[in-house]
C-alpha positions in Angstrom: -21.6 -78.4 -263.1 -20.6 -82.0 -263.7 -17.1 -81.2 -262.4 -18.7 -79.8 -259.1 -20.8 -82.9 -258.7 -17.7 -85.1 -259.0 -15.9 -83.1 -256.3 -19.0 -83.3 -254.1 -19.2 -87.1 -254.6 -15.5 -87.5 -253.7 -15.9 -85.4 -250.6 -18.9 -87.4 -249.5 -17.1 -90.7 -250.0 -14.0 -89.4 -248.3 -16.0 -88.2 -245.3 -17.7 -91.5 -245.1 -14.4 -93.4 -245.1 -12.9 -91.0 -242.6 -15.8 -91.3 -240.2 -15.6 -95.1 -240.4 -11.8 -95.0 -239.8 -12.3 -92.9 -236.7 -15.0 -95.3 -235.4 -12.7 -98.3 -236.0 -9.8 -96.5 -234.4 -11.9 -95.6 -231.4 -13.1 -99.2 -231.0 -9.6 -100.5 -231.3 -8.4 -98.0 -228.7 -11.0 -99.0 -226.2 -10.3 -102.7 -226.9 -6.6 -102.1 -226.4 -7.2 -100.1 -223.2 -9.5 -102.8 -221.8 -6.9 -105.5 -222.5 -3.7 -103.7 -221.5 -4.9 -101.1 -219.0 -4.7 -103.8 -216.3 -2.5 -106.9 -216.5 -4.8 -109.9 -216.5 -2.2 -111.9 -214.7 -2.2 -109.2 -212.0 -6.0 -109.2 -211.7 -6.0 -113.0 -211.3 -3.1 -113.0 -208.9 -1.0 -115.0 -211.3 2.1 -112.9 -211.0 2.6 -113.7 -207.4 1.9 -117.4 -208.0 4.4 -117.7 -210.9 7.1 -115.6 -209.5 6.6 -115.0 -205.7 8.7 -112.2 -204.2 7.8 -112.8 -200.6 9.4 -116.0 -199.4 9.5 -116.4 -195.7 9.9 -119.9 -194.3 6.4 -121.5 -193.6 5.9 -124.8 -191.7 2.2 -125.9 -191.4 0.8 -128.1 -188.7 -2.4 -129.8 -190.0 -2.6 -132.6 -187.4 -5.8 -131.5 -185.7 -8.2 -129.8 -188.1 -12.0 -129.4 -187.4 -14.3 -129.6 -190.4 -13.2 -131.3 -193.6 -9.6 -132.3 -194.4 -7.7 -129.8 -196.5 -6.3 -130.6 -199.8 -2.6 -129.9 -200.4 -3.4 -127.8 -203.4 -5.8 -125.7 -201.4 -3.4 -125.3 -198.6 -0.7 -124.1 -201.0 -3.2 -121.5 -202.4 -4.1 -120.3 -198.9 -0.4 -120.0 -198.1 0.4 -118.0 -201.2 -2.6 -115.6 -200.8 -1.8 -115.2 -197.1 1.9 -114.4 -197.7 0.9 -112.0 -200.5 -1.4 -110.4 -197.9 1.6 -109.8 -195.7 3.5 -108.4 -198.6 0.9 -105.8 -199.6 0.4 -105.0 -195.9 4.1 -104.5 -195.4 4.3 -102.3 -198.5 1.3 -100.2 -197.3 2.9 -99.7 -193.8 6.1 -98.6 -195.5 4.5 -96.1 -197.8 1.1 -95.3 -196.2 -0.4 -96.2 -199.5 -3.3 -98.8 -199.5 -2.5 -100.1 -203.0 -3.3 -103.8 -203.2 -5.0 -104.1 -199.8 -8.4 -104.7 -201.4 -7.0 -107.8 -203.2 -6.0 -109.6 -200.1 -8.2 -108.4 -197.3 -12.0 -108.5 -196.9 -14.0 -105.2 -196.7 -14.1 -105.2 -192.9 -10.4 -106.1 -192.5 -9.2 -103.5 -194.9 -11.4 -100.8 -193.2 -9.2 -101.3 -190.1 -6.0 -101.1 -192.2 -7.1 -97.9 -193.9 -7.6 -96.3 -190.5 -4.2 -97.3 -189.4 -2.6 -96.0 -192.6 -4.4 -92.7 -192.3 -3.3 -92.3 -188.7 0.3 -93.1 -189.6 0.2 -90.7 -192.5 -1.1 -87.9 -190.3 1.6 -88.4 -187.7 4.4 -88.8 -190.3 5.1 -92.4 -189.2 6.0 -95.3 -191.4 7.2 -98.9 -190.8 9.4 -101.0 -192.9 9.1 -104.7 -191.9 9.3 -108.2 -193.1 8.5 -111.7 -191.7 11.1 -114.5 -191.9 9.4 -117.5 -190.3 5.7 -118.6 -189.9 4.5 -121.7 -188.1 0.7 -121.8 -188.8 -1.4 -124.4 -187.0 -4.6 -125.1 -189.0 -7.6 -125.2 -186.7 -10.7 -125.2 -189.0 -11.6 -125.7 -192.6 -15.3 -125.3 -193.4 -17.3 -128.1 -195.1 -18.1 -125.9 -198.1 -14.4 -124.9 -198.5 -14.9 -121.2 -198.1 -13.6 -120.5 -194.6 -10.3 -121.3 -192.9 -8.9 -120.5 -189.5 -5.4 -121.0 -188.2 -3.0 -119.7 -185.5 0.2 -118.4 -187.1 2.6 -119.1 -184.2 5.9 -117.5 -183.5 6.0 -115.3 -186.6 9.6 -113.9 -186.8 9.4 -110.2 -187.6 12.0 -107.6 -188.3 10.9 -103.9 -188.1 12.2 -100.4 -188.6 10.1 -97.4 -187.7 10.5 -93.9 -189.1 9.1 -90.5 -188.3 9.1 -88.0 -191.1 11.5 -90.2 -192.9 14.0 -90.4 -190.1 14.8 -93.8 -188.5 13.6 -94.1 -184.9 13.7 -97.7 -183.8 14.9 -101.1 -185.2 13.9 -104.3 -183.5 13.2 -108.0 -184.0 10.5 -110.0 -182.2 8.2 -113.0 -182.4 4.5 -112.8 -182.3 1.5 -115.0 -182.9 -1.6 -114.1 -184.9 -5.1 -115.6 -185.0 -6.1 -115.6 -188.7 -9.4 -116.2 -190.4 -9.6 -116.2 -194.3 -12.5 -116.3 -196.6 -12.7 -117.5 -200.2 -14.0 -114.7 -202.3 -14.1 -114.6 -206.1 -11.8 -117.5 -206.2 -9.1 -115.9 -203.9 -8.5 -116.3 -200.2 -8.7 -113.0 -198.4 -7.8 -112.2 -194.8 -10.9 -111.6 -192.6 -9.1 -111.4 -189.3 -5.4 -110.9 -188.4 -5.4 -110.4 -184.7 -2.2 -110.4 -182.6 -2.7 -112.8 -179.7 0.8 -113.2 -178.2 4.2 -111.5 -178.4 7.5 -112.2 -176.8 11.2 -111.2 -177.2 13.0 -113.1 -179.8 15.3 -115.9 -178.4 18.2 -117.0 -180.6 19.3 -120.5 -180.7 23.0 -120.9 -179.7 25.2 -122.6 -182.2 27.4 -125.4 -180.9 31.0 -124.3 -180.5 33.5 -125.2 -183.2 35.1 -128.6 -182.9 38.8 -128.8 -182.3 39.1 -130.4 -185.8 37.5 -127.4 -187.5 39.6 -124.9 -185.4 42.7 -126.7 -186.5 41.6 -126.7 -190.2 41.0 -123.0 -190.0 44.2 -122.2 -188.3 46.2 -124.1 -191.0 44.5 -122.6 -194.1 47.0 -122.2 -196.9 45.3 -121.6 -200.1 44.1 -119.3 -202.9 41.0 -117.7 -204.4 40.0 -119.6 -207.5 38.6 -118.9 -211.0 39.3 -120.9 -214.1 41.7 -119.0 -216.4 39.2 -118.9 -219.4 36.1 -118.0 -217.4 37.1 -115.6 -214.6 34.3 -114.5 -212.3 32.1 -117.2 -213.8 33.4 -120.5 -212.4 30.0 -122.3 -212.6 28.6 -120.9 -215.8 28.1 -122.7 -219.1 31.9 -122.9 -219.7 32.3 -125.1 -216.6 34.5 -128.2 -217.3 35.1 -131.1 -214.9 38.4 -131.7 -216.7 39.7 -128.2 -216.4 38.7 -128.0 -212.8 40.2 -131.3 -212.0 43.5 -130.3 -213.6 43.5 -126.9 -211.7 42.8 -128.6 -208.4 45.7 -131.0 -209.0 47.9 -128.0 -209.6 46.8 -126.3 -206.5 47.4 -129.4 -204.4 50.8 -129.9 -206.1 51.8 -126.5 -204.8 51.3 -127.8 -201.3 48.1 -125.7 -200.7 45.1 -127.1 -198.8 42.2 -124.7 -199.3 40.3 -123.1 -202.2 37.9 -120.2 -201.9 35.1 -120.1 -204.5 32.3 -117.6 -205.3 28.5 -118.0 -205.8 27.0 -115.1 -207.8 23.4 -114.5 -206.5 21.8 -113.5 -209.8 23.7 -116.0 -212.0 22.5 -118.9 -209.7 18.8 -117.9 -210.2 18.3 -115.7 -207.1 15.7 -117.3 -204.9 15.1 -120.1 -207.4 18.4 -121.9 -207.5 19.4 -123.2 -211.0 20.0 -126.9 -210.5 22.6 -127.2 -213.3 24.8 -124.6 -211.5 24.2 -126.2 -208.1 25.3 -129.6 -209.7 28.5 -127.9 -210.8 29.3 -126.7 -207.3 28.8 -130.3 -206.0 31.1 -131.5 -208.8 33.7 -129.0 -207.7 33.5 -130.1 -204.1 33.8 -133.7 -205.2 37.0 -132.8 -207.1 38.4 -130.8 -204.2 37.7 -133.7 -201.8 39.5 -136.2 -204.1 42.6 -133.9 -204.0 42.4 -133.5 -200.3 41.5 -129.8 -200.6 38.9 -128.0 -198.4 36.6 -125.3 -199.8 35.4 -122.0 -198.5 32.1 -121.0 -200.3 31.4 -117.3 -200.6 27.7 -116.5 -201.1 26.0 -113.5 -202.7 28.8 -112.4 -205.0 27.9 -109.4 -207.0 24.9 -108.7 -204.8 24.4 -105.2 -203.3 20.7 -104.7 -202.3 20.3 -105.2 -198.6 16.9 -103.6 -198.3 14.3 -105.2 -196.0 11.7 -106.0 -198.7 14.3 -108.3 -200.4 15.3 -110.2 -197.3 13.0 -113.2 -197.8 14.2 -113.7 -201.3 17.9 -113.6 -200.4 17.4 -115.8 -197.4 15.5 -118.3 -199.5 18.5 -118.4 -201.8 20.9 -119.0 -198.9 18.6 -121.6 -197.4 18.7 -123.7 -200.6 22.4 -123.3 -201.1 23.3 -124.2 -197.5 21.0 -127.2 -197.2 22.1 -128.5 -200.6 25.8 -128.4 -199.7 26.2 -128.5 -195.9 26.7 -132.3 -195.8 29.5 -132.4 -198.3 32.8 -133.5 -196.8 34.7 -131.0 -199.0 33.1 -128.0 -197.4 35.1 -126.1 -194.8 33.2 -122.8 -194.2 30.7 -120.3 -195.3 31.7 -116.8 -196.3 28.4 -114.8 -196.3 29.5 -111.9 -198.5 32.6 -110.6 -200.3 33.7 -107.1 -199.1 30.3 -105.8 -198.0 31.9 -102.8 -196.4 32.4 -101.4 -199.9 28.6 -101.0 -199.9 28.4 -99.0 -196.7 28.4 -95.6 -198.4 25.9 -96.4 -201.2 23.5 -98.7 -199.2 24.0 -97.4 -195.6 26.2 -99.2 -193.0 23.2 -100.0 -190.7 21.2 -101.6 -193.5 24.2 -103.7 -194.7 25.0 -104.9 -191.2 21.4 -105.7 -190.3 21.2 -108.0 -193.4 24.5 -109.6 -192.6 23.6 -110.1 -189.0 20.3 -111.8 -189.8 21.9 -113.9 -192.6 24.6 -115.1 -190.1 21.8 -116.3 -187.7 20.0 -118.0 -190.5 23.1 -119.9 -191.8 24.1 -121.0 -188.3 20.6 -122.3 -187.7 20.6 -124.3 -191.0 24.1 -125.6 -190.6 25.4 -126.2 -187.1 28.7 -127.7 -188.1 30.5 -125.4 -190.5 31.8 -122.0 -189.4 30.7 -118.7 -190.8 32.7 -115.7 -191.7 32.5 -112.4 -193.8 35.2 -111.3 -196.3 35.9 -107.7 -195.3 38.0 -105.6 -197.6 40.5 -104.5 -195.0 41.7 -105.1 -191.4 39.9 -101.9 -190.3 36.6 -103.1 -191.7 37.0 -106.6 -190.2 36.2 -105.4 -186.7 32.5 -105.3 -187.8 30.5 -108.2 -186.5 33.6 -109.8 -185.1 31.6 -111.3 -182.2 29.0 -112.8 -184.6 31.2 -114.6 -187.0 33.1 -117.8 -186.1 36.4 -116.5 -187.5 37.5 -113.1 -188.8 38.4 -112.8 -192.5 40.1 -109.7 -194.0 41.7 -108.6 -197.2 45.0 -106.7 -197.7 46.4 -105.2 -200.9 48.5 -102.4 -199.4 52.3 -102.2 -198.7 53.8 -105.1 -196.8 55.5 -102.7 -194.5 52.2 -101.5 -193.0 50.7 -105.0 -192.6 51.9 -105.8 -189.0 50.6 -102.6 -187.5 47.2 -102.9 -189.2 46.9 -106.5 -188.3 47.8 -106.0 -184.6 45.4 -103.1 -184.4 42.6 -105.3 -185.7 43.5 -108.0 -183.2 43.1 -105.5 -180.4 39.6 -104.7 -181.6 38.2 -108.2 -181.9 37.4 -110.9 -179.3 40.6 -112.4 -177.9 41.5 -115.7 -179.3 39.3 -115.4 -182.4 40.9 -117.1 -185.4 41.8 -114.7 -188.2 42.4 -115.5 -191.9 44.0 -113.2 -194.5 41.5 -114.1 -197.1 42.8 -112.1 -200.0 46.1 -110.5 -200.8 48.3 -110.2 -203.8 50.3 -108.1 -206.2 49.8 -107.6 -209.9 52.8 -108.3 -212.2 51.4 -106.0 -214.9 53.9 -103.7 -216.5 52.7 -101.3 -219.1 51.7 -97.8 -220.0 49.0 -97.7 -217.3 51.5 -98.1 -214.4 54.6 -96.6 -216.2 56.2 -100.0 -216.5 56.9 -100.1 -212.8 55.9 -103.7 -212.0 57.3 -107.0 -213.1 57.0 -110.8 -212.4 60.2 -110.4 -210.3 58.7 -107.7 -208.2 55.5 -109.8 -207.7 57.6 -112.7 -206.5 59.6 -110.5 -204.1 56.3 -109.2 -202.7 55.1 -112.7 -202.0 58.5 -113.8 -200.6 58.3 -111.0 -198.0 54.7 -111.5 -197.3 55.0 -115.3 -196.8 57.8 -114.7 -194.4 55.5 -112.4 -192.3 52.6 -114.8 -192.4 54.8 -117.8 -191.5 56.3 -115.9 -188.6 52.9 -114.7 -187.3 51.3 -118.1 -188.1 48.5 -116.3 -190.0 46.3 -118.5 -192.3 46.0 -117.2 -195.8 44.3 -117.4 -199.2 46.2 -115.4 -201.9 44.8 -113.9 -205.1 44.9 -115.9 -207.4 46.0 -119.0 -209.5 45.9 -117.5 -213.0 46.5 -114.4 -215.0 43.4 -113.7 -217.1 43.2 -112.7 -220.7 40.1 -110.6 -220.0 38.5 -109.2 -216.9 34.7 -108.4 -217.0 33.9 -104.7 -216.8 31.4 -105.6 -214.0 34.4 -106.4 -211.7 36.6 -103.3 -211.9 34.8 -101.1 -214.4 35.8 -100.2 -218.0 38.8 -97.9 -217.2 41.9 -99.5 -218.8 44.2 -98.5 -216.0 42.1 -100.5 -213.6 41.3 -103.5 -215.8 44.9 -104.1 -217.0 46.5 -104.6 -213.6 43.7 -106.9 -212.5 44.6 -109.4 -215.3 48.0 -110.1 -213.8 47.6 -111.3 -210.2 48.1 -115.0 -211.0 51.1 -117.2 -210.1 50.5 -118.9 -213.4 50.3 -116.8 -216.6 47.3 -116.8 -218.9 48.6 -119.9 -220.8 49.1 -121.8 -217.5 52.9 -121.4 -217.4 54.4 -120.9 -213.9 55.5 -117.3 -213.1 58.3 -116.6 -210.5 55.6 -116.2 -207.8 54.6 -119.8 -208.3 57.9 -121.1 -207.0 57.7 -118.8 -203.9 54.6 -120.7 -202.7 55.7 -124.1 -203.8 59.3 -123.8 -202.4 58.1 -122.2 -199.1 55.6 -124.9 -198.4 58.0 -127.7 -199.4 60.7 -126.2 -197.1 58.2 -126.0 -194.3 57.3 -129.7 -194.7 61.0 -130.6 -194.8 61.6 -128.7 -191.5 58.7 -130.5 -189.9 
């Protein structure tokens, strides 16, 4: 009997503890849900304030405001909430999903949007769009600080319309919107967004290239550059002024006059440019100028997403880069993107070209002095956008025997008189198991000797690949397959220790002979 009482006592105590454990677990689960089910920063709009993803250019006019003067902090908050309103509206129009609309539009305004989204959904229509420029003129700011009115003038829009997922129309335009916003729960929400004017977009014409720039482009004799110990990462943490200075002296000593460098989009901070890396680019330009070298800067290296929702971020990156460097005397030209045609299949040719076309317009607007080009992977691809660039750049890694026919065919397909630059070409001296020991430094030199003779005869400006052999090539460049990585290490005219290869003397002697003949 006593034994049964002990068992009962243990069962009662165990049940009591189990019930309390379940209660505590339930409370902790509810608490966890309440704290993690919704991101507090998202509820408070902090995500968009800390790391904005919608970054069109905005220029305010606050010279004639009725009501009270507006504080800069308030204006910045209005701008951020207004742009985020455009962002969620654009997302909703693309997906016909109203997610986020209630955060940035008042009840009356979002009711209109819901009707539009429902109508689009029923008809199978959707719209992908972005805005690139806003010029809001502030008209009214209420005395109690809860209402604001402005005319958003000449908003630059890019739109693509779809029906049942199939593209129907693509166009760019400018439009103006009368906007009223209300302060609700500490956030500015759009009360009215009414289109009041629309007109076809007019592009500003860029001044024609000066004779000096044309002459510099026509006489390019240079190479594509990476330091030997940090290939594909010129401006990273291993950057050294001393190493760069020595390399630039070597390049100049070969008789070359131009260097092409690369700016990786992600490594430089995307839309938020990292100042330390930007400072290294300036230092590089300083060094090039001291040696009498001119520099072609290639933007957006290792970037491959051309989708419309990302346009404002990429253009913000380009705007900061161009405006930071455009006045440097060492700068010769802007190369918008390296081999973008290789992304045609994966990303869609139309999408890639639309991004490039708009980027070209942006860069020409920001910098009216330096020419713009695109580094196409082949002569065949270089016919794209030939009218939109200031000079045509193409790459060639095929047999020298086919070069003239490919080059002349390209010339026949681009505007007459357009300057062309062979921006990349070269031959690996790798000899090993992955190419059956079929190459050598002597064969590399013979290739360059033949190619330089062709380029000299046709007077084609050139930038060969590259100064150094590399001990390692990042897998992000050519993948991890050894038969691809190994040859890529041996394109230099100097070996990995900096010693001249036979190809080095082809360039040096050819250029010295040309000077002697002149």
